[in-house]
C-alpha positions in Angstrom: -83.5 81.2 -55.1 -85.8 83.9 -56.4 -89.3 84.0 -55.0 -92.4 86.2 -55.2 -94.4 87.3 -58.2 -93.5 84.5 -60.5 -96.6 83.3 -62.3 -95.5 81.7 -65.6 -92.5 80.4 -67.6 -91.5 83.8 -68.8 -90.9 85.0 -65.3 -89.0 81.8 -64.5 -86.8 82.2 -67.6 -86.2 85.9 -66.8 -85.1 85.1 -63.2 -82.7 82.4 -64.4 -81.3 84.7 -67.0 -80.7 87.3 -64.4 -78.7 84.8 -62.3 -81.2 83.0 -60.0 -80.3 79.4 -59.4 -83.9 78.5 -58.9 -87.4 80.0 -58.7 -90.0 79.3 -56.0 -93.6 79.5 -57.4 -95.7 78.7 -54.4 -99.0 80.4 -55.3 -98.7 79.4 -58.9 -98.6 75.8 -58.1 -101.2 76.1 -55.3 -103.8 77.2 -57.9 -102.8 74.5 -60.5 -105.3 71.9 -61.6 -103.3 69.3 -59.6 -103.4 71.2 -56.4 -105.6 69.8 -53.6 -106.9 73.3 -52.7 -110.7 73.9 -53.0 -111.7 75.7 -56.1 -113.0 78.7 -54.1 -109.6 79.2 -52.5 -107.9 78.8 -55.9 -110.1 81.6 -57.4 -109.4 83.9 -54.4 -105.7 83.4 -54.7 -105.4 83.6 -58.5 -107.7 86.6 -59.2 -106.4 89.3 -56.8 -108.5 92.4 -56.3 -111.1 91.3 -58.9 -114.6 90.2 -57.9 -113.6 89.9 -54.3 -110.2 88.3 -54.9 -107.6 88.6 -52.2 -105.0 91.4 -52.1 -101.9 91.5 -50.0 -103.8 93.3 -47.3 -106.0 90.2 -47.0 -103.1 88.0 -46.0 -100.9 87.3 -42.9 -97.2 86.6 -43.4 -95.0 84.9 -40.9 -93.4 81.7 -39.7 -95.4 81.0 -36.6 -97.7 78.5 -38.3 -95.2 75.7 -38.8 -91.7 77.3 -38.6 -91.5 78.1 -42.3 -92.3 81.6 -43.6 -95.6 81.6 -45.4 -98.4 83.9 -46.5 -101.9 82.8 -45.7 -105.3 84.3 -46.2 -106.3 86.4 -43.3 -108.8 84.9 -40.9 -109.3 85.2 -37.1 -107.5 81.9 -36.7 -104.6 82.9 -38.9 -104.1 86.2 -37.0 -104.2 84.4 -33.7 -101.8 81.6 -34.7 -99.3 84.1 -36.2 -99.3 86.2 -33.0 -96.6 84.2 -31.3 -94.4 81.2 -32.2 -95.9 77.8 -31.7 -94.0 75.4 -29.5 -92.4 72.5 -31.3 -94.9 69.8 -30.1 -97.7 72.0 -31.6 -95.9 72.5 -34.9 -95.1 68.8 -35.0 -98.8 67.9 -34.5 -100.0 70.5 -37.1 -97.5 69.3 -39.7 -98.4 65.6 -39.3 -102.1 66.4 -39.3 -101.7 68.4 -42.6 -99.6 65.7 -44.1 -102.1 63.0 -43.2 -104.9 65.1 -44.8 -103.0 65.3 -48.0 -101.9 61.6 -48.0 -98.3 62.4 -47.5 -96.4 59.7 -45.5 -95.5 61.0 -42.1 -91.9 59.9 -42.4 -91.5 62.4 -45.3 -92.5 65.3 -42.9 -90.1 64.5 -40.0 -86.8 65.5 -41.7 -88.1 68.9 -42.6 -89.4 69.5 -39.1 -86.1 68.6 -37.5 -84.1 70.9 -39.8 -86.4 73.9 -38.7 -85.9 73.4 -35.0 -82.3 73.0 -34.1 
């Protein structure tokens, strides 16, 4: 699976042509019209380094948020949460809280959590 830097169908097609089995387009879908993210966050993510848009230096990368590697906008909370791995009960609580806020049934979250913590 190819990931990172794919923003449109041309990049997806190029990756598949070069042998990728799939392409992960996290940020691209995060800023889509259908995404539940606030418009201010979408602008920050989709317009890097222009008019105050975020750059890579404005992010924190790690897997200590919920057990999955992710890049998030840097904030005091993000830096603190990424400083050390969260124990499973904390990750479990955060995942269910986020799922609930997005209207995702809790039973859909549990299998993914269990595969991350063996």
